C-alpha positions in Angstrom: 31.0 15.0 -22.1 31.7 14.3 -18.4 29.2 17.0 -17.2 26.6 16.1 -19.8 26.7 12.4 -19.1 26.1 13.2 -15.3 22.8 14.5 -16.2 21.8 11.4 -18.1 22.5 8.6 -15.6 19.8 5.9 -15.6 20.2 5.0 -11.9 19.6 8.6 -10.8 16.7 9.1 -13.1 15.1 5.8 -11.7 15.7 7.0 -8.2 14.0 10.3 -8.8 11.3 8.5 -10.7 10.5 6.2 -7.7 10.5 9.3 -5.3 7.9 11.0 -7.6 5.8 7.9 -7.5 6.1 7.6 -3.8 5.0 11.0 -2.8 2.1 11.4 -5.5 -1.4 11.0 -4.0 -3.5 12.6 -6.7 -3.4 13.7 -10.3 -1.2 16.7 -11.2 -0.7 18.6 -14.6 2.6 20.4 -15.0 3.7 22.4 -18.0 7.3 22.7 -19.1 7.5 26.2 -20.7 10.6 25.8 -23.1 10.5 23.9 -26.3 14.1 22.6 -25.5 12.6 21.0 -22.4 9.7 19.6 -24.6 12.3 17.8 -26.8 14.1 16.4 -23.9 10.9 15.0 -22.5 9.9 13.4 -25.9 13.3 12.2 -27.1 14.1 10.5 -23.8 10.6 9.3 -23.1 10.5 11.0 -19.7 6.9 10.6 -19.4 7.3 7.0 -18.9 9.2 7.5 -15.8 6.3 9.4 -14.2 3.1 7.8 -12.6 0.2 8.0 -14.7 -1.3 10.7 -12.4 1.5 13.1 -13.3 1.0 14.6 -16.8 3.4 16.9 -18.6 1.9 19.4 -21.1 3.8 21.7 -23.3 4.0 25.4 -23.2 4.4 28.5 -25.5 8.3 28.5 -25.2 9.1 28.2 -28.8 9.7 31.8 -30.1 9.5 30.5 -33.9 6.1 28.9 -33.1 4.7 32.0 -31.5 5.9 34.6 -34.0 2.5 35.9 -35.6 1.5 35.3 -39.1 1.6 39.1 -39.7 5.3 39.4 -38.9 6.1 36.5 -41.0 4.3 38.1 -44.1 6.3 41.2 -43.3 9.5 39.2 -43.5 8.5 37.7 -46.8 7.8 41.3 -48.2 11.1 42.6 -47.1 13.1 39.4 -48.3 11.7 39.8 -51.8 12.9 43.4 -52.2 16.0 43.5 -54.6 18.0 46.0 -52.4 17.7 43.9 -49.2 19.9 41.1 -47.8 17.5 39.4 -45.4 19.2 37.4 -42.6 17.6 35.1 -40.4 18.2 32.1 -38.1 17.6 28.6 -39.8 14.5 27.8 -37.9 12.5 30.6 -39.5 13.2 29.7 -43.1 10.5 27.1 -43.6 8.0 28.7 -41.3 4.9 29.1 -43.4 3.4 32.6 -43.9 0.0 33.3 -45.5 1.3 32.1 -49.0 4.9 31.1 -48.7 8.1 30.8 -46.6 11.4 32.4 -46.7 13.0 29.5 -48.6 10.4 30.1 -51.3 11.4 33.7 -51.5 15.0 32.7 -51.8 14.3 30.3 -54.6 12.4 33.0 -56.4 15.6 35.2 -56.3 15.4 36.9 -53.0 18.7 37.5 -51.1 17.8 35.5 -48.0 20.9 34.4 -45.9 21.1 32.1 -42.8 23.2 33.5 -40.1 24.2 32.1 -36.6 24.3 35.5 -34.8 22.9 38.9 -35.2 26.5 40.3 -35.3 27.0 38.3 -38.6 24.2 40.6 -39.9 26.0 43.7 -38.6 29.2 42.5 -40.4 27.3 42.0 -43.5 26.0 45.5 -43.5 29.6 46.8 -42.9 30.7 44.7 -46.0 27.9 45.8 -48.2 27.4 49.5 -47.9 25.4 49.8 -51.0 22.7 47.2 -49.7 20.2 47.3 -47.0 20.8 44.4 -44.4 17.7 43.3 -42.3 18.0 40.9 -39.5 15.0 39.0 -38.4 15.3 39.4 -34.7 13.0 36.9 -32.8 13.1 35.2 -29.5 12.5 35.4 -25.8 14.6 37.0 -23.3 17.4 34.5 -24.0 18.2 35.9 -27.4 17.2 39.4 -26.7 20.6 40.7 -25.4 22.4 39.6 -28.6 19.9 41.5 -30.6 20.1 44.4 -28.5 23.9 44.4 -28.9 23.6 44.1 -32.5 21.5 47.4 -32.5 24.1 49.0 -30.0 26.9 48.1 -32.2 25.3 49.4 -35.5 24.5 52.7 -33.8 28.3 52.8 -32.5 29.5 52.1 -36.2 27.0 54.6 -37.6 25.5 52.0 -40.0 22.6 53.5 -42.0 22.1 50.3 -44.0 21.4 47.9 -41.0 18.0 47.3 -39.4 16.0 44.7 -37.5 12.5 43.1 -37.8 11.8 42.6 -34.2 9.5 40.0 -32.9 10.5 39.6 -29.2 8.4 37.9 -26.5 8.4 37.7 -22.6 7.6 34.6 -20.8 5.9 35.7 -17.5 2.9 37.3 -19.3 2.3 34.1 -21.3 2.3 32.1 -18.0 -0.1 34.5 -16.5 -2.5 34.4 -19.6 -2.5 30.4 -19.1 -3.0 30.6 -15.3 -6.0 33.1 -15.6 -7.9 31.2 -18.4 -11.2 29.7 -17.3 -10.3 26.2 -18.7 -6.8 26.2 -17.3 -5.6 22.8 -16.0 -2.1 23.6 -15.5 -1.2 23.3 -11.7 2.6 23.9 -11.8 5.3 25.2 -14.3 8.9 24.1 -15.1 10.3 27.5 -16.1 12.7 28.0 -18.9 16.3 27.9 -17.5 17.9 29.7 -20.2 15.5 32.6 -20.0 16.3 32.7 -16.3 20.0 32.9 -16.9 19.3 36.4 -18.3 16.2 37.6 -16.3 16.7 35.7 -13.0 13.5 34.6 -11.5 12.3 37.2 -9.0 9.4 38.1 -11.3 7.9 34.6 -10.8 7.3 35.0 -7.1 4.2 37.2 -7.7 2.8 34.7 -10.2 3.3 31.9 -7.9 1.5 33.6 -5.0 -1.3 35.1 -7.1 -2.3 31.9 -8.8 -1.1 29.4 -6.2 1.1 27.5 -8.5 4.8 26.3 -7.9 7.2 27.5 -10.5 10.6 25.6 -10.6 13.5 26.9 -12.8 14.5 24.0 -14.6 17.5 22.9 -17.0 17.3 20.8 -20.2 19.0 17.5 -19.5 16.7 14.4 -18.7 17.9 14.4 -15.0 17.2 18.3 -15.0 13.7 17.9 -16.2 12.6 15.0 -13.8 14.3 16.6 -10.8 12.2 19.9 -11.6 9.0 17.6 -11.8 10.0 16.2 -8.5 10.3 19.7 -6.9 7.1 20.9 -8.4 5.1 17.7 -7.2 6.6 18.0 -3.8 5.4 21.6 -3.5 1.8 20.6 -4.8 1.5 17.7 -2.2 2.6 19.9 0.6 0.3 22.8 -0.5 3.2 25.2 -1.2 3.3 27.7 -3.9 6.7 29.4 -4.5 9.6 29.6 -6.9 12.6 27.0 -6.8 15.8 26.8 -8.7 16.6 23.4 -9.9 19.1 24.9 -12.5 21.5 26.5 -9.8 24.6 25.6 -11.9 23.5 28.3 -14.5 20.8 30.6 -13.0 21.0 33.2 -10.2 18.0 34.8 -8.6 18.8 38.2 -9.9 19.9 36.9 -13.3 22.5 38.7 -15.6 22.5 42.2 -14.6 24.8 43.6 -17.5 22.5 41.7 -20.0 19.4 43.2 -18.3 21.0 46.8 -18.5 21.6 46.5 -22.2 18.0 45.3 -22.8 16.9 48.3 -20.8 18.9 50.6 -22.9 17.9 49.3 -26.3 14.3 47.9 -26.0 11.1 48.8 -24.1 8.2 46.6 -23.1 5.2 46.6 -25.5 2.1 44.6 -26.3 2.7 41.6 -28.7 0.9 39.2 -30.9 1.4 35.6 -30.3 0.6 33.2 -33.2 -2.4 30.9 -32.1 -2.9 32.9 -28.9 -3.6 36.5 -29.7 -2.4 39.8 -28.5 -1.0 40.0 -24.9 -0.3 43.3 -23.1 3.2 43.9 -22.0 4.4 40.7 -23.4 6.9 41.8 -26.1 9.9 44.1 -26.6 10.3 46.9 -29.2 13.1 49.1 -29.9 13.3 52.5 -28.0 13.0 55.6 -29.9 16.7 56.2 -29.7 17.1 53.2 -31.8 14.2 53.6 -34.2 16.7 54.1 -37.1 17.3 50.3 -36.8 13.5 49.3 -36.7 12.8 47.8 -40.2 9.2 48.1 -39.8 9.6 52.0 -39.4 12.3 52.2 -41.9 10.6 50.6 -44.7 7.1 51.8 -43.5 5.8 48.5 -43.1 2.2 47.9 -41.9 0.8 44.8 -40.3 -1.1 43.0 -43.1 -4.4 41.4 -42.1 -3.6 37.8 -42.0 -5.9 34.9 -41.2 -4.6 31.4 -40.4 -6.8 28.9 -42.2 -4.3 26.2 -42.3 -6.2 24.2 -39.6 -3.0 24.3 -37.4 -3.9 24.0 -33.5 -0.6 25.3 -32.3 -2.2 27.8 -30.0 -4.1 25.0 -28.2 -0.9 22.9 -28.0 1.1 25.7 -26.6 -1.5 26.5 -24.0 -1.4 22.9 -22.7 -4.9 22.1 -23.9 -4.0 19.5 -26.5 -0.9 17.5 -27.6 0.4 17.1 -31.2 -1.0 13.7 -31.7 -4.6 15.1 -31.1 -4.3 17.3 -34.2 -6.1 15.7 -37.1 -3.4 16.9 -39.5 -0.6 15.6 -37.6 1.6 13.3 -39.7 -0.9 13.3 -42.5 -1.1 16.6 -44.2 1.2 18.3 -41.8 4.8 16.9 -41.9 8.3 18.5 -41.7 8.6 18.6 -45.5 5.1 20.1 -46.0 4.1 22.0 -42.6 0.9 23.7 -41.8 2.4 25.5 -38.8 5.8 26.5 -37.2 5.7 23.8 -34.4 6.3 21.1 -37.0 9.5 22.8 -38.4 11.0 24.5 -35.4 13.8 22.8 -33.7 11.9 23.6 -30.5 8.4 22.8 -31.8 6.3 20.4 -30.0 5.0 18.8 -33.2 8.5 18.5 -34.6 9.6 16.6 -31.3 6.5 14.2 -31.5 7.0 13.5 -35.3 10.6 12.9 -34.8 10.7 10.9 -31.6 7.2 9.8 -30.7 5.1 9.5 -33.9 2.1 7.3 -33.7 1.1 5.0 -36.5 -0.9 7.0 -39.1 -3.5 5.0 -40.8 
């Protein structure tokens, strides 16, 4: 606990808070990209340590939240098939599709299993040669190497009954989309530290210069986040627009080269649909043709069904920093963890889940 507690020291946090207040001369809006950072901000009440002129807004860094409704519906269709063992991380089980969620499919008899690693799904395929095993491979660059390794091992083991339903996202195109929007009000970014442990942060330099925004690679402890805000505000006040690394204990500029090489071997960049945002070019990953035998969408000849989200969930506006959960008319009323309208209310990285758990306003 020593190294964790060092990043939760009240005196250090108050010192950084005073420095942010001292150097701030005008209003600034800063977006933390990662849902893990959002939960730290809300859980520890970090906004209260900032002057009123510095506002934190929440970004699209929750992979569960941005997985499209069409992909969710594909997952339901696969999970309901009797020959399939459908494997997923726990966060996805209660994400609503057009009509139901994976837990409902399981309750109706589907063989839906919670796993903690894609390699668990590979093991299941080895243990059940007479069943098809499908793993729901979602996430940003953080989880992509483990999913790439699952496909790599499945090919090595010549498993014909293993495949993945892939829904992978890339962070930089999402930041660029936010920056290029006409109504954008974000002036600086706290980049997701765990993503950058894999990718490094060289790709952010062009974004910082093109859109004149500071980008600070930031960790997830309270002190990390506030130090990231200080570094961002300092750049903004001085008129500097570059990339800094607050999370130096975990992130190197070049990232994890072996992980990047594995990703390059298994995946290729593709367009991707983001729930609540739309299709963004070059913002996702798909399996290369050499690994197409492990692509569940191809293997089972799935098509993307036409799906329209009429739930009233405003996740897209929240994840682009335009609104906060409390501004949604459904928040805490007809959208609650036990009956969610959208993924941000049930994901462990969802902004709505964080607000509901730690910062819920009184609902009249």
